[in-house]
C-alpha positions as CSV (number, residue, x, y, z in Angstrom):
1,M,0.2,0.1,0.1
2,E,1.3,3.3,-0.9
3,Q,2.2,5.5,1.9
4,K,0.2,8.3,2.4
5,R,2.6,11.8,2.5
6,I,1.3,15.4,2.5
7,A,3.1,18.8,1.8
8,V,2.5,21.2,5.0
9,I,2.5,24.8,3.3
10,F,3.5,27.6,5.7
11,F,2.3,30.8,3.6
12,G,2.0,34.7,4.3
13,Q,4.6,37.1,6.4
14,V,6.7,35.1,9.3
15,K,6.4,37.4,12.5
16,C,8.0,35.4,15.3
17,F,7.7,31.7,14.6
18,D,9.3,31.5,18.0
19,R,6.2,32.4,19.8
20,L,4.0,29.8,17.6
21,Y,6.3,26.4,17.4
22,D,5.4,24.8,20.5
23,N,1.7,25.2,19.7
24,Y,1.5,24.3,16.4
25,H,3.7,21.3,17.5
26,D,1.2,20.1,20.1
27,H,-1.7,20.5,18.2
28,V,-0.7,19.8,14.6
29,G,2.9,18.6,14.3
30,R,2.8,15.8,16.4
31,H,0.0,14.2,14.5
32,I,1.7,14.6,11.1
33,D,5.2,15.2,11.3
34,D,6.3,11.9,10.0
35,I,4.1,12.1,6.9
36,S,4.9,15.3,6.3
37,D,7.2,17.6,3.9
38,Y,7.4,21.2,5.1
39,Y,7.5,24.2,2.8
40,V,7.1,27.6,3.2
41,I,6.5,31.1,0.9
42,T,7.2,34.5,2.8
43,S,9.1,37.5,2.5
44,R,12.2,38.9,3.7
45,K,10.6,41.7,5.7
46,S,12.2,43.0,9.1
47,H,9.2,45.2,9.9
48,Y,6.0,44.3,9.6
49,E,2.8,47.3,9.7
50,N,-1.0,46.5,9.2
51,P,-2.7,50.3,10.2
52,R,-6.0,48.6,9.6
53,H,-5.1,46.4,13.0
54,Y,-3.0,49.2,14.5
55,E,0.2,46.7,14.0
56,S,3.9,47.9,13.8
57,S,6.6,45.6,15.1
58,T,10.1,44.2,14.6
59,I,9.6,40.8,13.2
60,D,11.7,37.6,12.2
61,Y,10.8,36.1,9.0
62,T,14.2,33.5,9.6
63,S,12.7,32.3,13.3
64,I,10.4,29.4,11.3
65,F,13.8,28.2,9.7
66,K,15.2,26.5,13.2
67,Y,11.8,24.4,13.5
68,F,11.6,22.9,10.4
69,N,14.0,20.9,7.8
70,F,12.2,22.6,4.6
71,T,11.8,20.7,1.6
72,D,12.0,23.9,-0.3
73,I,11.8,27.6,1.2
74,L,10.4,30.0,-1.5
75,Y,10.3,33.8,-1.0
76,D,7.5,35.6,-2.9
77,G,9.6,38.6,-3.6
78,L,7.2,41.0,-2.3
79,E,8.8,42.6,0.4
80,Y,9.4,45.9,-1.1
81,D,6.3,48.0,-2.2
82,N,8.3,49.9,-4.7
83,S,9.2,46.5,-6.6
84,E,8.1,45.8,-10.1
85,K,5.9,43.3,-8.8
86,C,4.1,45.2,-6.1
87,Y,3.9,47.8,-8.8
88,F,1.7,45.5,-10.7
89,I,-0.4,44.0,-7.8
90,R,-1.1,47.6,-6.7
91,E,-2.2,48.4,-10.0
92,I,-4.5,45.6,-10.2
93,S,-5.9,46.6,-7.0
94,N,-6.3,50.2,-7.7
95,K,-8.5,49.3,-11.2
96,I,-10.3,47.1,-9.0
97,L,-11.1,49.9,-6.1
98,K,-11.6,52.4,-8.9
99,E,-14.0,50.8,-11.2
100,L,-16.0,48.0,-8.7
101,G,-15.1,49.4,-5.4
102,G,-13.8,48.4,-2.2
103,A,-15.0,45.5,0.1
104,W,-13.2,47.1,3.3
105,E,-14.6,50.6,3.5
106,H,-11.9,53.2,4.2
107,N,-9.4,50.4,4.7
108,S,-10.0,48.8,1.3
109,S,-6.7,50.0,-0.5
110,L,-4.3,48.2,1.8
111,S,-6.3,45.4,2.7
112,T,-7.1,44.7,-1.1
113,F,-3.3,45.3,-2.1
114,N,-2.3,43.1,0.9
115,S,-4.8,40.1,0.1
116,I,-3.9,40.1,-3.6
117,K,-0.3,39.8,-2.8
118,Q,-1.0,36.6,-0.5
119,I,-3.2,35.2,-3.4
120,S,-0.2,35.5,-5.7
121,S,2.3,33.9,-3.4
122,L,-0.1,31.0,-3.0
123,H,-0.1,31.1,-7.2
124,K,4.0,30.9,-6.7
125,I,4.1,27.8,-4.5
126,A,1.3,25.9,-6.4
127,T,3.4,26.5,-9.6
128,H,6.5,25.0,-7.6
129,L,4.7,22.1,-6.5
130,N,3.1,21.4,-10.0
131,R,6.5,21.4,-12.0
132,H,7.4,18.9,-14.0
133,G,9.1,15.7,-11.9
134,Q,7.8,17.3,-8.8
135,K,6.6,14.3,-6.3
136,K,2.5,14.8,-5.9
137,Y,1.2,14.5,-2.5
138,N,-1.9,12.6,-1.0
139,R,-3.0,15.7,0.7
140,Y,-1.9,19.7,0.8
141,L,-2.3,21.4,4.1
142,L,-2.2,25.3,4.0
143,I,-1.6,27.2,6.8
144,R,-1.0,30.7,7.7
145,S,2.4,31.5,9.4
146,D,0.4,33.6,12.0
147,I,-2.0,30.7,13.2
148,F,-2.5,29.9,17.0
149,F,-4.3,26.8,17.0
150,D,-6.8,26.1,19.7
151,K,-7.8,22.7,18.6
152,D,-6.0,19.5,17.2
153,F,-5.5,18.2,14.1
154,R,-7.7,15.3,13.5
155,L,-5.8,12.5,11.0
156,E,-9.3,11.1,9.7
157,W,-9.7,14.8,7.9
158,L,-6.9,13.3,5.3
159,E,-9.5,10.5,4.7
160,Y,-12.2,12.6,3.5
161,D,-13.4,12.4,-0.2
162,E,-14.0,16.3,-0.5
163,D,-11.2,18.1,-2.5
164,V,-11.2,21.2,-0.2
165,L,-11.6,21.0,3.8
166,I,-11.9,24.8,5.7
167,P,-12.7,25.9,9.0
168,S,-16.2,26.7,9.0
169,F,-15.5,30.0,11.2
170,A,-14.4,33.4,10.2
171,S,-15.7,33.1,6.6
172,W,-17.3,36.8,6.2
173,G,-19.6,35.4,3.7
174,G,-17.5,33.3,2.0
175,Y,-14.8,30.8,2.9
176,N,-11.9,31.0,5.6
177,D,-9.1,31.2,3.6
178,R,-6.2,31.0,5.8
179,F,-6.1,27.2,6.8
180,A,-7.1,24.2,4.1
181,I,-6.7,20.9,3.5
182,L,-6.7,20.1,-0.1
183,N,-5.8,17.2,-2.8
184,H,-4.2,18.1,-5.8
185,T,-7.5,19.2,-7.3
186,G,-8.7,21.2,-4.9
187,L,-5.0,23.1,-4.7
188,T,-4.8,23.9,-8.5
189,S,-8.4,25.8,-7.9
190,Y,-7.5,27.4,-4.5
191,C,-4.2,28.4,-5.8
192,S,-5.5,29.7,-9.0
193,R,-7.6,33.2,-7.7
194,Y,-4.4,35.2,-8.7
195,L,-4.5,34.5,-12.2
196,E,-8.0,34.5,-12.2
197,L,-8.6,37.7,-10.6
198,I,-5.8,39.3,-13.3
199,R,-8.0,37.8,-16.2
200,N,-11.5,38.8,-15.3
201,P,-10.9,41.7,-12.7
202,C,-13.9,41.8,-10.2
203,F,-15.4,43.3,-6.6
204,Y,-12.5,41.7,-4.3
205,H,-13.3,40.4,-1.3
206,S,-10.9,37.7,-0.3
207,E,-13.3,35.2,1.7
208,K,-16.1,35.6,-0.9
209,Y,-13.9,35.6,-4.0
210,L,-12.6,32.3,-3.0
211,K,-15.9,30.7,-2.4
212,Y,-16.7,32.5,-5.8
213,V,-13.4,30.7,-7.4
214,L,-14.2,27.1,-5.8
215,E,-17.9,27.0,-7.1
216,K,-17.0,28.1,-10.4
217,D,-14.3,24.9,-10.6
218,G,-17.1,22.8,-9.4
219,I,-14.5,21.8,-6.0
220,R,-16.1,19.8,-3.5
221,V,-16.0,21.6,0.0
222,K,-16.3,20.5,3.2
223,L,-16.7,22.8,6.1
224,L,-14.8,21.8,9.2
225,D,-16.5,22.6,13.0
226,D,-13.4,21.3,14.8
227,M,-10.5,23.3,13.6
228,R,-10.6,26.5,15.5
229,F,-7.6,28.9,15.7
230,R,-6.5,32.6,16.6
231,L,-4.3,34.8,15.1
232,M,-1.4,35.9,16.5
233,R,0.1,39.6,15.9
234,G,3.8,40.5,15.2
235,D,3.6,42.0,19.0
236,G,2.3,38.6,20.2
237,V,-1.3,39.8,20.9
238,L,-3.9,37.4,20.1
239,T,-7.0,38.1,18.1
240,C,-10.4,37.3,19.5
241,S,-11.5,33.6,18.5
242,D,-13.9,34.4,16.1
243,Y,-11.5,36.6,13.9
């Protein structure tokens, strides 16, 4: 019988993983380490700011490297807002906001820009994993790098037939986009959002857009009521449980 193998992919800005590793290991890692290969995609930033949530702190993107023997470490190339890639994404964001409006009211400019940067990095890691000759995994586990888990990972989730498993909370009218368990079909659709948005710009709200793309692609989705987590800010403060 073929041994199950999963790819665990951390994405988003790594801030200070020293505060999160024990939590990750206790709730997730100890259940799956022996069947997992680890990947990370992040930016080489040393400072993190998010005025929407009143965040401003020094961060250490390398703090995650000491805890995992990563199969691959990727950088999204989005650490400088004046880079060519960031300029391109900002143009997309501005076009959407100008022609279609913003989903986050007075914070729409920053939030739209940051969210599109995030889905562009997911497109990059998926393309990397799908390159010719790369091993295919039974499942892919996407985890935002600032998650603080409140519930344990359950191995039975890896046996479900659905293409994508998503937490049932913090969906904001769509699907939670911070954690997912996917098969290859689900990964391909989930990480296609960036190209889809470039080809067909539309009113953009991250959770609603995720649901739109998965439904458009006919992806089978299961909501997980038993997966709960919070987010940890750069200064170590945790969000509320329903954020």
